[in-house]
N, C-alpha and C positions, 0 to 999 in steps of 0.2 A: 502494500499500499504506499503511496505519494512515492514512486519510486523515477527519478528523474534519467531517464534515458535516449532524451533527445540526441539525434545524430549518429543512434549508434546501427549496426549492420547485424541483421539477424538470421544466419544461411540454416540452411535444412533445420527441422524440426518442428514438434509436433509440444503440443500447448493443449495439455488437454485435465476440464475437468477443474480448470482453476478459476482463480478471484481477479479482475485488474479492477483495483479503484486508487482514481488519479494518480494511474501512470502520465509522466508525458515521455510522450514518442517524438514527438515533428520532426519532421526533417528525417526519420530512420528508413534503412531499407532493409523489409521483409521478402528472403528470397525462398520460397519453397517451405512454406510454412503454412501447419496447418492450425487451427483453432479447433478445439472443440470438443461441445458441454460447457462451452467458457460463461462468466457472466463478466463484460466490460462493460464498468459504471463508474466514475463516466472518464473518458480516456483519449487524450489528443493525439489522433492522429492525423493532426493537419499536416501539408506537405511530405505522408510519409507516402513513399516507394512501396509498392505491393504485389511483386513478381511472385507471378502462380503461388500465391496463399489464397486458403481457403480457408472460409469460416463457416463452420457448418455444426447445427443443433444449439445457438447461443443466443444471452442476453443481452443485447446490447440497449443501453439507455444513455443520452447524452453521450452518445462518441462522437465525436467532430472530425467527418473528413474533409474538412475546406481544403483543399486545391493538393487533393493525394493522388497519385497517378497505379 
């Protein structure tokens, strides 16, 4: 909770049944990432690059995808 991962790189991973609350990942790059059965509330994904990312069976509340690619 409350993690600042801005401008970080996340290659090849699966996040299962996790709760992301107050996570700052603006400007980050997610490659081949799978979010499965996660809760994201609130998460800042502004200007984040998502390549081959999958969001499956997740609860998204107040997620900011502004200017994301």
